[in-house]
C-alpha positions as CSV (number, residue, x, y, z in Angstrom):
1,M,-6.7,-16.3,-0.3
2,L,-6.5,-13.7,2.8
3,L,-7.7,-10.1,2.9
4,A,-5.7,-7.7,5.0
5,T,-6.6,-3.7,5.7
6,T,-3.8,-1.2,7.4
7,Q,-3.8,2.5,7.5
8,V,-0.8,4.0,6.0
9,E,1.2,7.6,5.8
10,D,1.8,7.9,2.4
11,F,0.5,5.5,-0.5
12,D,3.7,5.9,-2.9
13,R,6.2,4.8,0.3
14,F,3.6,2.3,1.1
15,L,3.6,0.7,-2.1
16,E,7.2,1.0,-2.8
17,V,8.6,-1.0,0.2
18,F,5.5,-3.3,0.0
19,S,6.7,-4.8,-3.7
20,T,10.0,-4.7,-2.6
21,K,11.1,-5.7,0.8
22,G,7.6,-6.8,2.0
23,A,7.4,-8.8,-0.8
24,D,10.8,-10.5,-0.7
25,K,9.9,-11.1,3.1
26,R,6.2,-12.2,2.6
27,R,7.6,-14.8,0.0
28,Q,9.6,-16.1,2.5
29,H,6.6,-17.2,4.5
30,G,4.5,-18.4,1.4
31,S,2.8,-15.8,-0.1
32,K,2.2,-16.2,-3.7
33,G,1.3,-12.1,-4.2
34,A,-1.0,-9.7,-3.8
35,T,-3.3,-7.4,-5.0
36,V,-3.4,-4.1,-3.6
37,F,-6.7,-1.7,-3.4
38,R,-7.1,1.7,-2.3
39,D,-9.9,2.8,-0.1
40,P,-12.4,5.1,-1.5
41,T,-13.7,6.3,1.8
42,E,-10.5,6.7,3.5
43,A,-7.3,8.1,1.9
44,D,-5.0,6.6,4.2
45,R,-6.5,2.8,4.0
46,V,-5.4,0.5,2.4
47,W,-6.9,-3.0,1.5
48,V,-4.8,-6.4,0.2
49,A,-6.1,-9.5,-1.4
50,F,-2.9,-12.1,-0.7
51,D,-2.6,-15.2,-2.3
52,W,-1.7,-17.0,1.1
53,D,-3.1,-19.4,3.8
54,E,-3.6,-18.9,7.5
55,Q,-0.5,-20.3,8.6
56,G,1.6,-18.1,6.6
57,W,0.3,-15.3,7.8
58,Q,0.7,-15.8,11.2
59,S,4.1,-17.0,10.5
60,F,4.9,-13.4,8.6
61,V,3.4,-11.7,11.5
62,S,5.4,-13.3,13.9
63,D,9.0,-12.9,12.1
64,P,10.7,-10.4,14.4
65,D,12.1,-8.8,10.8
66,V,8.9,-7.7,9.7
67,P,8.2,-4.8,11.9
68,P,11.0,-2.9,10.9
69,I,9.6,-3.4,7.2
70,L,5.8,-2.1,8.7
71,K,7.7,0.9,9.8
72,E,9.4,2.0,6.9
73,A,6.4,1.2,5.2
74,G,4.9,3.9,6.9
75,H,1.9,1.5,8.3
76,K,-0.1,3.6,11.4
77,D,-1.3,0.1,12.7
78,K,-0.1,-3.3,12.7
79,P,-2.5,-4.6,9.4
80,Q,-5.5,-6.8,11.1
81,A,-6.9,-9.6,8.8
82,A,-10.7,-9.4,7.7
83,Q,-12.7,-12.3,9.7
84,L,-13.9,-14.4,7.0
85,A,-17.7,-14.6,7.7
86,R,-18.6,-17.1,5.3
87,S,-17.3,-18.8,1.7
88,I,-19.8,-19.1,-1.5
89,D,-19.8,-20.8,-4.7
90,A,-19.9,-18.5,-7.4
């Protein structure tokens, strides 16, 4: 599991591209799915929990086809993986 955040210009446009072209590209890099959350305090920020490992994430962000997809989706900045602080059972 990987948690990432980014800011977007328009949530609906982001979601459309994220769930089509973005999903196809993520699938090529081993992602098994994602859950999108809107930030309750920042209207332009989204959080995404990916069913993905770190190696797949790194492969995705280094793919030269990804920046145009991010631009089309309206990302204001590059998505950043949240830093793992600790894993705790239950």
